[in-house]
C-alpha positions as CSV (number, residue, x, y, z in Angstrom):
1,M,-6.7,-18.1,16.0
2,E,-3.8,-16.0,16.8
3,N,-0.5,-18.0,17.9
4,L,0.2,-16.5,21.2
5,S,3.9,-18.1,21.3
6,K,4.7,-15.8,18.3
7,K,6.3,-12.2,18.3
8,Y,4.5,-9.7,16.6
9,I,6.2,-6.4,15.0
10,A,4.6,-3.3,13.5
11,Y,6.9,-1.1,11.4
12,V,5.4,2.7,10.5
13,G,7.1,4.7,7.8
14,T,6.8,8.5,8.0
15,Y,7.7,11.7,6.4
16,T,10.7,13.2,8.1
17,S,10.1,16.9,7.0
18,N,8.4,17.5,10.3
19,G,10.9,16.1,12.7
20,S,10.1,12.4,12.4
21,Q,13.3,10.2,12.5
22,G,12.7,7.4,10.0
23,I,11.0,3.9,10.3
24,Y,9.5,3.1,13.8
25,S,9.2,-0.6,15.0
26,Y,6.7,-1.4,17.6
27,N,6.1,-4.5,19.5
28,L,2.3,-5.8,19.2
29,D,0.4,-7.3,22.1
30,I,-2.0,-9.5,20.2
31,K,-4.1,-10.0,23.1
32,S,-4.7,-6.1,23.8
33,G,-3.7,-4.8,20.8
34,R,-1.4,-2.3,22.5
35,L,1.9,-1.1,20.3
36,E,4.8,-0.5,22.3
37,Q,7.8,1.6,20.6
38,I,11.2,-0.7,20.3
39,G,13.1,1.2,18.0
40,V,13.8,3.7,15.0
41,S,15.6,3.0,12.0
42,S,19.0,4.9,11.0
43,K,17.8,8.3,9.7
44,V,16.5,8.2,6.3
45,D,14.7,10.9,4.5
46,N,10.8,10.4,3.9
47,P,10.5,6.5,4.1
48,S,6.9,6.7,3.4
49,Y,5.5,3.3,2.0
50,L,7.0,-0.1,3.3
51,N,6.8,-3.4,2.2
52,I,8.3,-6.7,3.5
53,S,9.6,-9.9,1.8
54,H,7.5,-13.3,1.9
55,D,10.0,-14.8,4.2
56,N,9.9,-11.6,6.6
57,K,13.6,-11.1,6.5
58,F,13.8,-8.0,4.4
59,L,12.1,-4.6,4.7
60,Y,12.2,-2.3,1.7
61,A,10.9,1.6,1.9
62,V,10.8,4.2,-0.6
63,L,12.3,7.3,0.1
64,E,9.9,9.6,-1.1
65,N,12.0,12.3,-2.5
66,E,12.6,15.0,-5.5
67,V,16.6,14.5,-5.2
68,F,19.1,11.7,-4.2
69,N,22.8,12.2,-4.1
70,G,22.5,15.3,-6.2
71,E,20.4,13.7,-8.8
72,A,17.0,14.1,-9.8
73,G,14.8,11.2,-8.4
74,G,13.9,9.5,-4.8
75,A,15.4,6.1,-3.7
76,V,14.5,3.0,-2.2
77,A,16.2,1.6,1.2
78,A,16.8,-2.2,1.9
79,F,16.9,-3.3,5.6
80,R,17.4,-6.6,7.2
81,I,15.0,-7.9,9.7
82,D,16.5,-9.4,12.8
83,Q,14.6,-12.6,13.2
84,K,14.8,-12.7,17.1
85,T,14.2,-9.0,17.9
86,G,12.4,-7.4,14.9
87,E,15.2,-4.7,14.8
88,I,15.8,-3.4,11.2
89,K,19.5,-2.7,9.8
90,L,20.0,-0.7,7.0
91,L,21.7,-2.7,4.0
92,N,21.8,0.1,1.4
93,I,20.1,2.7,-0.7
94,K,19.5,3.1,-4.3
95,G,18.4,6.0,-6.5
96,T,14.9,5.0,-8.6
97,K,15.9,7.4,-11.2
98,G,12.2,8.7,-10.8
99,K,10.8,11.5,-8.7
100,A,8.7,10.8,-5.4
101,P,8.7,7.3,-5.3
102,C,5.7,6.3,-3.5
103,N,5.2,2.4,-3.5
104,V,7.1,-0.6,-3.5
105,C,6.5,-4.6,-4.0
106,I,8.8,-7.5,-3.8
107,A,8.8,-10.8,-5.6
108,R,8.2,-13.8,-3.5
109,D,11.5,-15.6,-4.6
110,N,13.2,-11.9,-3.6
111,K,14.8,-11.7,-6.8
112,Y,13.4,-8.4,-7.9
113,V,12.0,-5.0,-6.1
114,F,9.6,-3.0,-7.8
115,V,9.2,0.5,-7.1
116,A,6.3,3.3,-8.3
117,N,7.5,6.8,-8.9
118,Y,4.7,9.1,-8.9
119,N,6.2,12.4,-10.5
120,E,7.9,10.6,-13.1
121,G,4.9,8.2,-14.1
122,T,7.5,5.5,-14.1
123,V,8.4,1.9,-12.8
124,S,11.9,1.3,-11.7
125,V,12.9,-2.5,-11.4
126,F,15.7,-3.5,-9.2
127,Q,17.6,-6.8,-8.8
128,V,18.2,-8.1,-5.5
129,N,21.5,-9.6,-4.1
130,E,21.4,-12.7,-2.2
131,D,21.9,-10.6,1.2
132,G,18.5,-8.8,0.5
133,S,20.5,-5.6,-0.4
134,L,19.4,-3.7,-4.0
135,G,21.4,-4.6,-6.8
136,S,21.3,-2.4,-9.9
137,I,18.1,-1.6,-12.0
138,S,17.3,-3.8,-14.7
139,T,14.6,-1.6,-16.3
140,I,12.4,1.4,-16.1
141,V,9.2,1.5,-18.0
142,E,7.6,5.1,-18.8
143,H,4.1,5.8,-19.3
144,E,2.5,8.4,-21.4
145,G,-0.8,10.3,-21.4
146,S,-3.0,12.4,-19.1
147,G,-6.4,12.9,-17.7
148,P,-9.5,15.3,-17.5
149,N,-8.5,16.7,-14.2
150,K,-6.3,19.7,-15.0
151,I,-4.6,19.9,-11.4
152,R,-3.9,16.1,-10.9
153,Q,-3.5,14.4,-14.1
154,T,-1.6,16.9,-16.6
155,K,1.0,13.5,-17.1
156,P,1.1,10.1,-15.9
157,H,1.5,9.5,-12.0
158,V,2.2,6.0,-11.1
159,H,0.5,5.1,-7.7
160,Y,1.3,1.7,-6.9
161,V,2.6,-1.7,-8.1
162,T,1.6,-4.8,-6.9
163,L,2.0,-8.5,-8.3
164,T,-0.7,-10.9,-9.4
165,P,-1.3,-13.6,-7.0
166,E,0.7,-16.1,-9.5
167,E,3.0,-13.5,-9.8
168,K,3.1,-13.8,-13.6
169,Y,2.2,-10.1,-14.4
170,L,3.0,-6.9,-12.2
171,C,-0.1,-4.5,-11.9
172,V,0.8,-0.8,-12.1
173,V,-1.8,1.8,-11.0
174,D,-1.6,5.0,-12.7
175,L,-3.5,7.9,-11.0
176,G,-2.8,10.5,-14.0
177,I,-4.1,8.2,-17.0
178,D,-6.7,6.6,-15.0
179,S,-5.4,3.0,-15.8
180,I,-4.0,-0.2,-14.5
181,K,-1.5,-1.7,-16.6
182,F,-0.5,-5.3,-16.7
183,Y,3.3,-6.3,-17.4
184,E,4.4,-9.8,-17.7
185,V,7.5,-10.2,-15.6
186,D,10.5,-11.4,-17.6
187,R,12.4,-13.4,-14.6
188,K,15.5,-14.0,-16.6
189,H,16.4,-10.4,-17.3
190,G,14.2,-8.3,-14.8
191,S,12.2,-6.8,-17.7
192,L,8.7,-6.0,-18.1
193,I,6.4,-6.6,-21.4
194,I,3.1,-4.9,-21.5
195,N,0.1,-7.1,-21.9
196,D,-2.5,-4.8,-23.4
197,K,-5.4,-7.5,-23.3
198,L,-5.4,-7.3,-19.4
199,S,-4.6,-3.5,-19.2
200,L,-7.7,-1.7,-18.1
201,I,-9.0,2.1,-18.7
202,I,-11.4,3.3,-16.3
203,K,-13.7,6.1,-16.1
204,P,-11.9,9.3,-17.1
205,G,-10.8,11.4,-13.9
206,S,-11.3,8.7,-11.5
207,G,-7.8,8.6,-10.4
208,P,-7.2,5.0,-9.5
209,R,-4.6,4.9,-6.6
210,H,-4.1,1.8,-5.0
211,M,-5.6,-1.9,-5.3
212,E,-5.4,-5.3,-3.2
213,F,-6.6,-9.0,-4.5
214,D,-8.8,-10.7,-2.3
215,P,-7.2,-14.4,-0.7
216,S,-8.9,-16.2,-3.8
217,G,-6.8,-14.6,-6.0
218,K,-9.9,-14.1,-8.4
219,T,-11.2,-10.7,-7.4
220,A,-9.2,-7.5,-7.2
221,Y,-10.3,-4.1,-5.7
222,I,-9.2,-0.8,-6.9
223,I,-9.7,2.5,-4.8
224,T,-10.1,5.6,-6.9
225,E,-8.7,8.7,-5.2
226,L,-10.4,11.5,-7.2
227,S,-14.1,9.9,-7.7
228,C,-14.1,8.2,-4.1
229,E,-15.2,4.8,-5.6
230,V,-14.0,1.2,-4.9
231,L,-14.0,-0.6,-8.2
232,V,-14.6,-4.5,-8.0
233,V,-12.6,-6.7,-10.8
234,Q,-13.0,-10.0,-11.8
235,Y,-9.3,-11.5,-12.6
236,C,-8.8,-14.7,-14.4
237,V,-5.2,-15.2,-15.7
238,E,-6.2,-18.6,-17.8
239,K,-8.7,-16.3,-19.9
240,Q,-6.6,-13.3,-19.7
241,T,-9.3,-11.0,-18.3
242,F,-9.6,-8.2,-16.0
243,D,-13.4,-6.8,-16.1
244,I,-14.9,-4.5,-13.9
245,I,-18.3,-6.0,-12.3
246,Q,-18.9,-3.1,-9.7
247,H,-18.4,0.5,-8.9
248,I,-19.5,1.6,-5.4
249,S,-18.9,5.1,-3.6
250,T,-16.7,5.0,-0.2
251,L,-18.5,8.3,1.0
252,P,-21.6,8.6,3.3
253,K,-24.8,8.9,1.7
254,G,-25.5,12.6,1.2
255,Y,-21.7,13.9,1.8
256,V,-21.0,17.0,-0.1
257,G,-17.4,18.1,1.2
258,E,-14.2,17.7,0.0
259,N,-12.7,14.2,-0.2
260,I,-10.1,12.1,-1.7
261,C,-9.3,8.6,-0.9
262,G,-6.3,7.0,0.6
263,A,-5.9,3.0,1.1
264,I,-7.9,0.3,0.6
265,H,-7.1,-3.3,2.8
266,I,-9.1,-6.7,3.0
267,S,-9.3,-8.6,6.6
268,P,-7.2,-11.6,6.5
269,D,-10.3,-13.9,6.4
270,G,-11.5,-12.4,3.2
271,N,-14.7,-11.0,4.7
272,Y,-14.5,-7.5,4.8
273,L,-12.9,-4.5,3.0
274,Y,-12.0,-1.1,4.1
275,A,-11.3,2.1,2.5
276,S,-10.1,5.1,3.9
277,N,-11.6,8.7,3.0
278,R,-9.5,11.7,3.6
279,G,-11.8,14.9,4.1
280,D,-14.5,13.0,5.5
281,D,-11.9,11.3,7.7
282,S,-13.7,8.1,7.8
283,L,-13.3,4.3,7.0
284,A,-15.9,2.7,4.7
285,I,-16.8,-0.7,5.5
286,F,-18.0,-3.2,3.0
287,K,-19.1,-6.9,3.4
288,I,-17.5,-9.0,0.7
289,E,-19.8,-11.7,-0.8
290,K,-17.4,-14.6,-1.1
291,T,-18.5,-16.2,-4.6
292,S,-19.2,-13.0,-6.7
293,G,-16.6,-10.5,-4.6
294,I,-19.5,-8.0,-4.9
295,L,-19.5,-5.2,-2.0
296,E,-22.3,-4.4,0.2
297,L,-21.6,-1.1,2.4
298,V,-21.8,-2.0,6.1
299,G,-21.2,1.6,7.4
300,H,-18.6,4.2,8.0
301,S,-16.3,4.6,11.0
302,A,-14.7,7.7,12.2
303,T,-10.9,7.5,12.4
304,Y,-10.5,10.1,15.2
305,G,-7.8,12.0,13.5
306,E,-7.2,14.1,10.1
307,C,-6.1,12.5,6.6
308,P,-6.2,8.9,7.2
309,R,-3.5,8.3,4.7
310,D,-3.2,4.6,5.5
311,F,-4.3,1.9,7.9
312,G,-3.2,-1.8,8.5
313,I,-4.8,-4.8,10.0
314,D,-2.6,-7.1,12.1
315,P,-2.0,-10.7,11.1
316,T,-4.7,-12.3,13.2
317,G,-7.4,-9.9,12.1
318,K,-8.3,-8.7,15.4
319,F,-7.0,-5.2,15.3
320,M,-6.9,-2.1,12.9
321,Y,-4.3,0.7,13.2
322,V,-5.2,4.0,11.5
323,L,-2.5,6.4,10.3
324,N,-3.8,9.9,10.9
325,Q,-1.2,11.8,8.8
326,D,-2.2,15.4,9.7
327,S,-2.9,14.9,13.3
328,D,0.2,12.8,14.0
329,T,-1.7,9.8,15.7
330,I,-2.1,6.0,15.1
331,V,-5.4,5.3,16.4
332,T,-6.4,1.1,17.6
333,F,-9.4,-0.3,16.9
334,K,-11.0,-3.7,17.7
335,I,-12.4,-5.2,14.6
336,V,-15.9,-7.1,15.5
337,S,-15.5,-10.5,13.6
338,E,-19.5,-10.8,13.2
339,S,-20.1,-7.3,11.5
340,G,-16.5,-6.1,10.2
341,K,-17.3,-2.9,12.3
342,L,-14.8,-1.2,14.4
343,E,-14.6,-0.3,18.1
344,V,-12.0,2.3,18.9
345,L,-9.7,1.6,21.9
346,A,-8.3,4.1,24.3
347,G,-4.8,5.3,23.9
348,D,-3.5,7.1,20.6
349,I,0.0,6.6,19.6
350,K,1.5,9.9,19.0
351,I,4.0,9.8,15.8
352,L,4.9,12.8,13.5
353,S,3.5,12.3,10.0
354,P,2.6,8.5,9.7
355,V,2.1,7.1,6.6
356,C,2.3,3.6,6.3
357,I,2.2,0.3,8.7
358,K,3.4,-3.0,8.0
359,F,3.3,-6.2,10.4
360,I,5.4,-9.3,10.6
361,S,5.2,-12.5,12.8
362,L,8.5,-14.0,14.1
């Protein structure tokens, strides 16, 4: 049950080439689901994907560019979150030494930030200072190889980074070489050590994009951008296994148009999984069988906009916010807890090129 005494804030990352000003912040009314804009960050270029430290004190955003400060590569920005108002204040910006960084995650102890550099096929690891600002790069790992898709897979394309639930390993999702690589994190030096036993090669041409662990930490779900599937994978840190147990399509039966997948998220109670289709412009809704992690398709919901690049579920699990990048809207849905289905609410939010949404409670 939601805590009505808490203050809920949403942060939205955007592409700024069409006139957006940066990262937008909103008050979230947890009774109605309404978002009310309260601010925008100092101007930074293309703060597309965001992540928030586990203590809710800092926000990190990749600046998805090809050049930063006259050198090849994008950047990552660190912000401090005001614990009373939710306002974010820029601390510093550091180059990632990799082009088009597209995802970022933070260790639970706030000591390291990990960045996926899409065009370079690399991961940059940053040390974090005590005040939350970014320190120096401790290591960069580079992937090699290619995939069968002659347009999208001519080289590695690291698309997502996330830590395993116990944070022993960094999972690196590479769309270009159809792999999820596991790296042990050296906490003393900030280096990454490959674990070939856990690392997974999937069906050629699938193009894995994002992944998420369920609340139990025993099952991971990987969405493939090119083959439009969700892979269900059982994870066991003790046995060092990461095994696929299911492939399931994100598309409606009989769909024949062009489509690429976007995001994947699990409801806070672990009962439902959602995946976005860009082309069909829909969300696939799956029920999660808690014991096995197997998915059962519940149905699809229209996103009422074009190119649902990402979406987010508020911390209470009551509302979903779909970011339609090409139609410049955020569409709000109420989640029906008994079925996982979505009911669209009135009043789209107009925002230029929205990409990613994250929430905190204060």
